[in-house]
C-alpha positions in Angstrom: 53.1 -13.2 16.8 49.5 -13.2 15.7 46.8 -13.4 18.3 43.2 -14.5 17.9 39.9 -14.1 19.5 36.8 -16.2 18.8 34.1 -15.3 16.2 31.4 -16.9 18.4 30.9 -19.2 21.4 32.2 -22.7 21.0 31.5 -26.0 22.9 33.5 -29.2 23.1 32.8 -32.3 25.2 35.0 -35.3 26.0 34.7 -38.3 28.2 37.8 -39.3 30.0 37.8 -42.4 32.2 34.1 -42.1 32.9 34.2 -38.3 33.8 32.5 -36.0 31.4 34.4 -32.7 30.5 32.6 -30.0 28.6 34.4 -26.8 27.6 32.6 -23.5 26.8 34.7 -20.8 25.1 33.7 -17.3 24.0 35.2 -13.9 23.1 35.5 -11.4 25.9 36.5 -7.8 25.4 36.9 -7.1 29.2 37.6 -9.1 32.4 34.0 -8.2 33.5 32.6 -9.7 30.3 34.7 -12.8 30.8 33.5 -13.3 34.3 29.9 -12.7 33.2 30.2 -15.5 30.5 31.8 -17.9 33.1 29.0 -17.3 35.6 26.3 -17.7 32.9 27.8 -21.1 31.6 28.6 -22.6 35.0 26.7 -25.9 35.3 25.0 -26.3 38.6 24.9 -30.1 38.3 28.6 -30.4 37.5 31.1 -31.5 40.1 33.5 -28.7 39.2 33.3 -25.6 37.1 37.0 -24.6 36.3 37.9 -21.7 34.2 40.4 -19.2 32.9 40.4 -16.0 30.8 42.9 -13.8 29.2 42.2 -10.2 28.1 45.5 -8.7 27.0 47.9 -8.7 30.0 45.0 -9.4 32.5 44.3 -13.1 33.2 42.7 -15.2 36.0 41.9 -18.8 36.6 40.1 -21.0 39.1 40.5 -24.7 40.0 37.0 -24.7 41.7 37.9 -27.4 44.2 40.2 -29.5 42.1 43.8 -29.9 43.4 45.7 -26.6 43.0 47.1 -26.0 39.6 45.4 -29.0 37.9 42.5 -27.2 36.2 42.5 -23.4 35.9 46.2 -23.1 35.0 46.1 -25.8 32.3 43.0 -24.0 30.8 45.0 -20.7 30.7 47.9 -22.5 29.2 45.6 -23.8 26.5 44.4 -20.3 25.8 48.0 -19.1 25.4 49.2 -22.1 23.4 46.3 -21.6 20.9 47.5 -17.9 20.6 44.2 -16.7 21.9 43.4 -13.4 23.6 40.2 -11.7 24.7 38.9 -15.2 25.4 37.1 -16.9 28.4 37.0 -20.7 28.8 34.9 -22.7 31.3 35.4 -26.5 31.6 32.7 -28.2 33.6 33.4 -31.7 34.9 30.9 -34.4 36.0 32.9 -36.9 38.1 32.5 -40.5 36.8 33.9 -42.3 39.9 37.5 -42.8 38.7 40.2 -40.5 40.1 42.5 -39.2 37.4 45.4 -38.0 39.5 47.1 -34.6 39.1 48.7 -35.4 35.8 45.4 -36.8 34.4 43.5 -33.7 35.5 46.0 -31.4 33.9 45.7 -33.3 30.6 41.9 -33.5 30.8 41.2 -29.9 31.6 44.0 -28.5 29.3 43.2 -30.9 26.5 39.4 -30.3 26.5 40.0 -26.5 26.5 42.6 -26.7 23.8 40.4 -28.8 21.5 37.5 -26.5 22.0 39.6 -23.5 21.0 41.2 -25.4 18.1 37.8 -26.2 16.6 36.3 -22.8 17.2 35.9 -20.1 14.5 38.7 -17.6 15.2 39.4 -14.0 14.2 42.8 -12.4 14.1 43.2 -9.5 16.5 44.5 -6.5 14.6 46.5 -4.1 16.8 45.4 -0.6 16.2 47.3 2.7 16.5 45.6 6.1 16.9 47.1 9.0 15.0 46.5 12.7 14.7 47.7 14.2 11.5 47.4 17.4 9.5 47.3 17.6 5.7 47.3 20.8 3.6 44.4 21.3 1.3 46.6 20.7 -1.8 47.6 17.2 -0.7 44.2 16.0 0.6 43.0 14.5 -2.7 46.2 12.4 -2.9 46.4 11.3 0.8 42.7 10.4 1.4 42.7 7.3 -0.9 46.0 6.1 0.7 44.3 6.1 4.1 41.7 3.7 2.8 44.3 1.6 1.1 46.1 1.0 4.4 42.9 0.3 6.3 42.9 3.6 8.2 39.6 4.9 9.5 38.9 8.6 10.0 37.5 9.1 13.5 37.4 12.9 13.4 37.9 15.6 10.8 38.5 19.3 11.5 39.3 22.0 8.9 41.4 25.0 9.5 42.7 27.7 7.2 45.7 25.5 6.1 44.0 22.2 5.6 42.5 19.3 7.5 43.3 17.7 10.8 42.4 14.0 11.0 42.2 11.7 14.0 42.9 8.2 12.5 42.6 4.6 13.7 45.2 2.6 11.7 46.4 -1.1 11.9 49.7 -0.8 13.8 51.5 -2.7 11.0 50.7 0.1 8.5 51.7 3.1 10.6 55.4 3.3 9.4 54.5 3.1 5.7 51.6 5.5 6.0 53.7 8.0 8.0 56.4 7.9 5.3 53.8 8.6 2.6 52.3 11.4 4.6 55.8 13.0 5.1 56.5 12.6 1.4 53.2 14.1 0.2 53.4 17.0 2.7 57.1 17.4 2.1 57.7 16.9 5.8 55.5 19.9 6.7 52.4 18.0 8.0 51.8 17.1 11.6 52.0 13.3 12.4 51.5 12.3 16.0 50.8 8.9 17.7 48.2 9.3 20.4 48.1 7.4 23.7 45.0 5.3 23.9 43.1 5.9 27.2 
């Protein structure tokens, strides 16, 4: 399944039964970056500043005084439903005097967050793999253009007496095809190893 982050910060505002809800959403590469964005966008004059973020498997949310599960969790569900990752969303509420009930709050917070994310400019997240490979000198000229063709980026290059050793960053979707071409070109003699990302 494709996952998306945001190209830039986005804002969406709705009025629901006299309460004003304003969502702020932004890309966040780390949980610390997500919390920093949330803290920076929290509205001092708002009745509640509810939020959620997801950065890969790490997620958190806050109801900020609203009944448990009526604000932070619906915002997080909106992030997931919009197939977003590496995203932080804050929804500020200015109370308008009419109580919405738990169902109304879930719809208001989740709906405002979802609409904000839906309207935002999004970027597809490309999963990357890190590879170490060795290529004999004789095959370098044939293999190098194929690396570029598959979106591989050479992170490091070291020469030895036999050829070149590359550390590559490759879109995960291209690894199997590129590995097969590397094996074919080197007649199965070249090193090909997937590296664990620290």
